[in-house]
Backbone and ligand atoms as CSV (ligand in chain L), in Angstrom:
chain,resi,resn,atom,element,x,y,z
A,1,MET,N,N,9.894,-9.364,-3.040
A,1,MET,CA,C,8.889,-8.547,-2.322
A,1,MET,C,C,7.931,-9.431,-1.598
A,2,ARG,N,N,7.500,-8.979,-0.427
A,2,ARG,CA,C,6.515,-9.760,0.347
A,2,ARG,C,C,5.097,-9.361,0.002
A,3,TYR,N,N,4.912,-8.061,-0.239
A,3,TYR,CA,C,3.545,-7.551,-0.537
A,3,TYR,C,C,3.590,-6.697,-1.803
A,4,LYS,N,N,2.524,-6.897,-2.601
A,4,LYS,CA,C,2.348,-6.090,-3.812
A,4,LYS,C,C,1.321,-5.001,-3.521
A,5,VAL,N,N,1.332,-3.976,-4.365
A,5,VAL,CA,C,0.395,-2.888,-4.224
A,5,VAL,C,C,-0.974,-3.300,-4.771
A,6,GLY,N,N,-1.972,-3.218,-3.942
A,6,GLY,CA,C,-3.333,-3.500,-4.358
A,6,GLY,C,C,-4.136,-2.222,-4.346
A,7,ALA,N,N,-4.551,-1.782,-5.516
A,7,ALA,CA,C,-5.198,-0.471,-5.662
A,7,ALA,C,C,-6.701,-0.658,-5.865
A,8,GLU,N,N,-7.455,0.201,-5.104
A,8,GLU,CA,C,-8.918,0.191,-5.295
A,8,GLU,C,C,-9.280,0.783,-6.673
A,9,ARG,N,N,-8.520,1.771,-7.036
A,9,ARG,CA,C,-8.723,2.386,-8.365
A,9,ARG,C,C,-7.379,2.651,-8.972
A,10,VAL,N,N,-7.288,2.516,-10.268
A,10,VAL,CA,C,-6.067,2.876,-10.959
A,10,VAL,C,C,-6.414,3.801,-12.152
A,11,GLU,N,N,-5.473,4.614,-12.510
A,11,GLU,CA,C,-5.664,5.410,-13.672
A,11,GLU,C,C,-4.444,5.255,-14.562
A,12,GLN,N,N,-4.705,5.371,-15.841
A,12,GLN,CA,C,-3.558,5.320,-16.805
A,12,GLN,C,C,-2.805,6.630,-16.731
A,13,ALA,N,N,-1.574,6.539,-16.345
A,13,ALA,CA,C,-0.760,7.760,-16.366
A,13,ALA,C,C,-0.501,8.116,-17.828
A,14,PRO,N,N,-0.710,9.354,-18.143
A,14,PRO,CA,C,-0.536,9.734,-19.574
A,14,PRO,C,C,0.894,9.583,-19.984
A,15,PRO,N,N,1.101,9.075,-21.173
A,15,PRO,CA,C,2.477,8.950,-21.666
A,15,PRO,C,C,3.159,10.283,-21.746
A,16,LEU,N,N,4.377,10.316,-21.333
A,16,LEU,CA,C,5.115,11.580,-21.337
A,16,LEU,C,C,5.608,11.926,-22.728
A,17,ALA,N,N,5.817,10.892,-23.483
A,17,ALA,CA,C,6.357,11.125,-24.824
A,17,ALA,C,C,5.355,10.562,-25.848
A,18,HIS,N,N,5.357,11.150,-27.015
A,18,HIS,CA,C,4.386,10.715,-28.012
A,18,HIS,C,C,5.046,9.947,-29.169
A,19,ARG,N,N,6.409,9.818,-29.052
A,19,ARG,CA,C,7.024,9.009,-30.089
A,19,ARG,C,C,6.561,7.562,-29.945
A,20,PRO,N,N,6.192,6.931,-31.030
A,20,PRO,CA,C,5.603,5.557,-30.960
A,20,PRO,C,C,6.463,4.592,-30.132
A,21,ASP,N,N,7.762,4.683,-30.197
A,21,ASP,CA,C,8.589,3.743,-29.489
A,21,ASP,C,C,8.681,4.034,-28.000
A,22,GLU,N,N,8.183,5.192,-27.561
A,22,GLU,CA,C,8.278,5.480,-26.150
A,22,GLU,C,C,6.922,5.391,-25.454
A,23,VAL,N,N,5.852,5.392,-26.239
A,23,VAL,CA,C,4.522,5.396,-25.629
A,23,VAL,C,C,4.293,4.169,-24.770
A,24,VAL,N,N,4.668,3.000,-25.269
A,24,VAL,CA,C,4.454,1.751,-24.562
A,24,VAL,C,C,5.244,1.731,-23.246
A,25,ARG,N,N,6.471,2.232,-23.341
A,25,ARG,CA,C,7.312,2.195,-22.161
A,25,ARG,C,C,6.819,3.138,-21.057
A,26,SER,N,N,6.317,4.301,-21.454
A,26,SER,CA,C,5.980,5.318,-20.441
A,26,SER,C,C,4.523,5.208,-19.970
A,27,ALA,N,N,3.649,4.520,-20.735
A,27,ALA,CA,C,2.302,4.365,-20.304
A,27,ALA,C,C,2.285,3.367,-19.179
A,28,ARG,N,N,1.619,3.736,-18.076
A,28,ARG,CA,C,1.568,2.799,-16.971
A,28,ARG,C,C,0.387,3.138,-16.101
A,29,THR,N,N,-0.008,2.195,-15.276
A,29,THR,CA,C,-1.101,2.445,-14.383
A,29,THR,C,C,-0.595,2.987,-13.027
A,30,ALA,N,N,-1.334,3.937,-12.509
A,30,ALA,CA,C,-0.949,4.523,-11.223
A,30,ALA,C,C,-2.141,4.378,-10.250
A,31,PRO,N,N,-1.862,3.926,-9.034
A,31,PRO,CA,C,-2.959,3.808,-8.095
A,31,PRO,C,C,-3.583,5.096,-7.651
A,32,VAL,N,N,-4.878,5.134,-7.459
A,32,VAL,CA,C,-5.578,6.349,-6.977
A,32,VAL,C,C,-6.207,6.015,-5.665
A,33,GLY,N,N,-6.048,6.871,-4.692
A,33,GLY,CA,C,-6.620,6.601,-3.365
A,33,GLY,C,C,-5.843,5.563,-2.603
A,34,PRO,N,N,-6.380,5.062,-1.500
A,34,PRO,CA,C,-5.623,4.140,-0.631
A,34,PRO,C,C,-5.299,2.820,-1.340
A,35,THR,N,N,-4.169,2.286,-1.015
A,35,THR,CA,C,-3.773,0.958,-1.584
A,35,THR,C,C,-3.636,-0.012,-0.460
A,36,HIS,N,N,-3.784,-1.275,-0.763
A,36,HIS,CA,C,-3.711,-2.351,0.208
A,36,HIS,C,C,-2.475,-3.218,-0.053
A,37,ALA,N,N,-2.012,-3.873,1.017
A,37,ALA,CA,C,-0.887,-4.802,0.853
A,37,ALA,C,C,-1.394,-6.153,0.506
A,38,VAL,N,N,-1.060,-6.596,-0.701
A,38,VAL,CA,C,-1.495,-7.911,-1.165
A,38,VAL,C,C,-0.321,-8.881,-1.043
A,39,ASP,N,N,-0.552,-9.944,-0.283
A,39,ASP,CA,C,0.523,-10.919,-0.081
A,39,ASP,C,C,0.964,-11.498,-1.415
A,40,ALA,N,N,2.233,-11.367,-1.734
A,40,ALA,CA,C,2.716,-11.815,-3.010
A,40,ALA,C,C,2.619,-13.331,-3.216
A,41,ALA,N,N,2.612,-14.072,-2.102
A,41,ALA,CA,C,2.536,-15.540,-2.176
A,41,ALA,C,C,1.113,-16.042,-2.256
A,42,THR,N,N,0.218,-15.502,-1.406
A,42,THR,CA,C,-1.155,-16.041,-1.269
A,42,THR,C,C,-2.177,-15.209,-1.989
A,43,GLY,N,N,-1.869,-13.951,-2.291
A,43,GLY,CA,C,-2.868,-13.034,-2.901
A,43,GLY,C,C,-3.859,-12.491,-1.933
A,44,ALA,N,N,-3.669,-12.744,-0.651
A,44,ALA,CA,C,-4.606,-12.203,0.379
A,44,ALA,C,C,-4.224,-10.777,0.740
A,45,VAL,N,N,-5.255,-9.978,1.073
A,45,VAL,CA,C,-4.993,-8.611,1.470
A,45,VAL,C,C,-4.761,-8.566,2.975
A,46,ALA,N,N,-3.736,-7.822,3.410
A,46,ALA,CA,C,-3.310,-7.812,4.823
A,46,ALA,C,C,-4.387,-7.367,5.766
A,47,CYS,N,N,-5.224,-6.452,5.348
A,47,CYS,CA,C,-6.269,-5.919,6.273
A,47,CYS,C,C,-7.533,-6.757,6.226
A,48,GLY,N,N,-7.580,-7.745,5.324
A,48,GLY,CA,C,-8.667,-8.730,5.325
A,48,GLY,C,C,-9.862,-8.367,4.436
A,49,ILE,N,N,-9.750,-7.311,3.654
A,49,ILE,CA,C,-10.918,-6.958,2.768
A,49,ILE,C,C,-10.978,-7.891,1.605
A,50,ASN,N,N,-12.156,-7.917,0.992
A,50,ASN,CA,C,-12.374,-8.726,-0.181
A,50,ASN,C,C,-11.474,-8.210,-1.323
A,51,THR,N,N,-10.863,-9.103,-2.048
A,51,THR,CA,C,-9.967,-8.675,-3.089
A,51,THR,C,C,-10.683,-8.389,-4.408
A,52,ASP,N,N,-12.015,-8.622,-4.448
A,52,ASP,CA,C,-12.739,-8.280,-5.657
A,52,ASP,C,C,-12.630,-6.805,-5.964
A,53,GLY,N,N,-12.319,-6.497,-7.178
A,53,GLY,CA,C,-12.208,-5.111,-7.572
A,53,GLY,C,C,-10.877,-4.452,-7.236
A,54,ILE,N,N,-10.005,-5.258,-6.641
A,54,ILE,CA,C,-8.648,-4.716,-6.327
A,54,ILE,C,C,-7.728,-5.032,-7.470
A,55,ASP,N,N,-7.076,-4.018,-7.945
A,55,ASP,CA,C,-6.070,-4.229,-9.020
A,55,ASP,C,C,-4.689,-4.398,-8.395
A,56,VAL,N,N,-4.116,-5.521,-8.627
A,56,VAL,CA,C,-2.803,-5.802,-8.068
A,56,VAL,C,C,-1.713,-5.366,-9.014
A,57,LEU,N,N,-0.901,-4.449,-8.566
A,57,LEU,CA,C,0.198,-3.961,-9.392
A,57,LEU,C,C,1.453,-4.687,-9.015
A,58,ASP,N,N,2.325,-4.836,-9.964
A,58,ASP,CA,C,3.576,-5.590,-9.731
A,58,ASP,C,C,4.621,-4.598,-9.120
A,59,GLN,N,N,4.249,-4.098,-7.932
A,59,GLN,CA,C,5.151,-3.162,-7.224
A,59,GLN,C,C,5.225,-3.559,-5.743
A,60,ASP,N,N,6.324,-3.276,-5.148
A,60,ASP,CA,C,6.511,-3.606,-3.719
A,60,ASP,C,C,5.744,-2.599,-2.876
A,61,TRP,N,N,4.735,-3.098,-2.157
A,61,TRP,CA,C,3.884,-2.226,-1.358
A,61,TRP,C,C,4.666,-1.495,-0.261
A,62,GLU,N,N,5.520,-2.220,0.406
A,62,GLU,CA,C,6.270,-1.632,1.531
A,62,GLU,C,C,7.194,-0.504,1.044
A,63,ALA,N,N,7.662,-0.640,-0.193
A,63,ALA,CA,C,8.597,0.325,-0.726
A,63,ALA,C,C,7.890,1.433,-1.517
A,64,ALA,N,N,6.578,1.272,-1.675
A,64,ALA,CA,C,5.820,2.235,-2.482
A,64,ALA,C,C,5.446,3.459,-1.660
A,65,PHE,N,N,6.378,4.327,-1.478
A,65,PHE,CA,C,6.191,5.512,-0.629
A,65,PHE,C,C,5.331,6.560,-1.313
A,66,PHE,N,N,5.100,6.403,-2.638
A,66,PHE,CA,C,4.396,7.399,-3.386
A,66,PHE,C,C,2.898,7.216,-3.362
A,67,VAL,N,N,2.429,6.153,-2.698
A,67,VAL,CA,C,0.983,5.921,-2.703
A,67,VAL,C,C,0.436,6.101,-1.275
A,68,GLU,N,N,-0.872,6.321,-1.213
A,68,GLU,CA,C,-1.589,6.378,0.039
A,68,GLU,C,C,-1.789,4.938,0.519
A,69,LYS,N,N,-1.513,4.653,1.794
A,69,LYS,CA,C,-1.613,3.297,2.287
A,69,LYS,C,C,-2.803,3.127,3.222
A,70,CYS,N,N,-3.488,2.022,3.061
A,70,CYS,CA,C,-4.626,1.692,3.894
A,70,CYS,C,C,-4.124,1.515,5.338
A,71,PRO,N,N,-4.745,2.229,6.318
A,71,PRO,CA,C,-4.287,2.154,7.711
A,71,PRO,C,C,-4.301,0.721,8.275
A,72,GLY,N,N,-5.309,-0.072,7.863
A,72,GLY,CA,C,-5.407,-1.446,8.317
A,72,GLY,C,C,-4.254,-2.295,7.871
A,73,CYS,N,N,-3.893,-2.124,6.575
A,73,CYS,CA,C,-2.743,-2.848,6.018
A,73,CYS,C,C,-1.455,-2.364,6.659
A,74,TYR,N,N,-1.340,-1.071,6.879
A,74,TYR,CA,C,-0.174,-0.507,7.490
A,74,TYR,C,C,0.038,-1.084,8.878
A,75,ALA,N,N,-1.024,-1.154,9.627
A,75,ALA,CA,C,-0.910,-1.689,11.003
A,75,ALA,C,C,-0.558,-3.179,10.969
A,76,ALA,N,N,-1.074,-3.894,9.993
A,76,ALA,CA,C,-0.831,-5.336,9.900
A,76,ALA,C,C,0.557,-5.679,9.388
A,77,VAL,N,N,1.073,-4.827,8.495
A,77,VAL,CA,C,2.314,-5.164,7.809
A,77,VAL,C,C,3.537,-4.382,8.355
A,78,VAL,N,N,3.371,-3.072,8.476
A,78,VAL,CA,C,4.515,-2.245,8.794
A,78,VAL,C,C,4.732,-2.086,10.280
A,79,ALA,N,N,3.663,-1.777,11.003
A,79,ALA,CA,C,3.788,-1.458,12.425
A,79,ALA,C,C,4.386,-2.591,13.282
A,80,PRO,N,N,3.939,-3.867,13.131
A,80,PRO,CA,C,4.524,-4.934,13.977
A,80,PRO,C,C,6.024,-5.121,13.725
A,81,ALA,N,N,6.469,-4.898,12.505
A,81,ALA,CA,C,7.858,-5.086,12.182
A,81,ALA,C,C,8.729,-3.997,12.748
A,82,ARG,N,N,8.116,-2.835,12.904
A,82,ARG,CA,C,8.881,-1.674,13.357
A,82,ARG,C,C,8.955,-1.603,14.884
A,83,VAL,N,N,7.834,-1.699,15.533
A,83,VAL,CA,C,7.839,-1.588,16.998
A,83,VAL,C,C,6.893,-2.682,17.584
A,84,ASN,N,N,7.218,-3.070,18.783
A,84,ASN,CA,C,6.361,-4.046,19.464
A,84,ASN,C,C,5.299,-3.353,20.305
A,85,ILE,N,N,5.518,-2.133,20.649
A,85,ILE,CA,C,4.571,-1.375,21.468
A,85,ILE,C,C,3.632,-0.641,20.504
A,86,SER,N,N,2.380,-0.841,20.725
A,86,SER,CA,C,1.378,-0.198,19.856
A,86,SER,C,C,1.231,1.279,20.206
A,87,GLU,N,N,0.718,2.000,19.269
A,87,GLU,CA,C,0.474,3.452,19.499
A,87,GLU,C,C,-0.455,3.644,20.711
A,88,ALA,N,N,-1.423,2.757,20.845
A,88,ALA,CA,C,-2.382,2.878,21.951
A,88,ALA,C,C,-1.653,2.693,23.297
A,89,ASP,N,N,-0.713,1.760,23.340
A,89,ASP,CA,C,0.024,1.540,24.587
A,89,ASP,C,C,0.827,2.817,24.956
A,90,LEU,N,N,1.441,3.380,23.927
A,90,LEU,CA,C,2.235,4.586,24.168
A,90,LEU,C,C,1.391,5.694,24.704
A,91,LEU,N,N,0.215,5.870,24.151
A,91,LEU,CA,C,-0.681,6.903,24.581
A,91,LEU,C,C,-1.138,6.677,26.027
A,92,THR,N,N,-1.419,5.435,26.338
A,92,THR,CA,C,-1.838,5.094,27.701
A,92,THR,C,C,-0.744,5.411,28.683
A,93,LYS,N,N,0.478,5.031,28.318
A,93,LYS,CA,C,1.603,5.308,29.267
A,93,LYS,C,C,1.860,6.786,29.420
A,94,ARG,N,N,1.735,7.505,28.259
A,94,ARG,CA,C,1.979,8.926,28.312
A,94,ARG,C,C,0.936,9.605,29.170
A,95,SER,N,N,-0.327,9.251,29.008
A,95,SER,CA,C,-1.342,9.917,29.804
A,95,SER,C,C,-1.209,9.548,31.280
A,96,GLY,N,N,-0.688,8.306,31.513
A,96,GLY,CA,C,-0.479,7.882,32.870
A,96,GLY,C,C,0.529,8.761,33.611
A,97,CYS,N,N,1.559,9.243,32.875
A,97,CYS,CA,C,2.578,10.076,33.486
A,97,CYS,C,C,1.971,11.405,33.986
A,98,TRP,N,N,0.942,11.870,33.296
A,98,TRP,CA,C,0.369,13.134,33.618
A,98,TRP,C,C,-0.766,13.036,34.628
A,99,ALA,N,N,-1.188,11.836,34.941
A,99,ALA,CA,C,-2.352,11.674,35.859
A,99,ALA,C,C,-1.931,12.001,37.282
L,1,ZN,ZN,ZN,-5.993,-2.585,3.442
């Protein structure tokens, strides 16, 4: 993985089972609110915010479809890989057609 999930807040997901042998396996932290892309190699956050207070989870940020993603990190990590034309360029061209 290139980026890990960096959560501003995490909560302990309640264990689904109460049998002692299953509690440890099912108890896990889940991110709350927007998450940031933390470079797996350098530990830097893609959108450039301070990493103090960020909990880094051992999960692939790009594959983590179940979490809310920080727009800055999304633009820095996902958008350039997907398209070369920015949303702003598309809007400009589109409005130009109607002018
Ligand atoms: Zn971010």
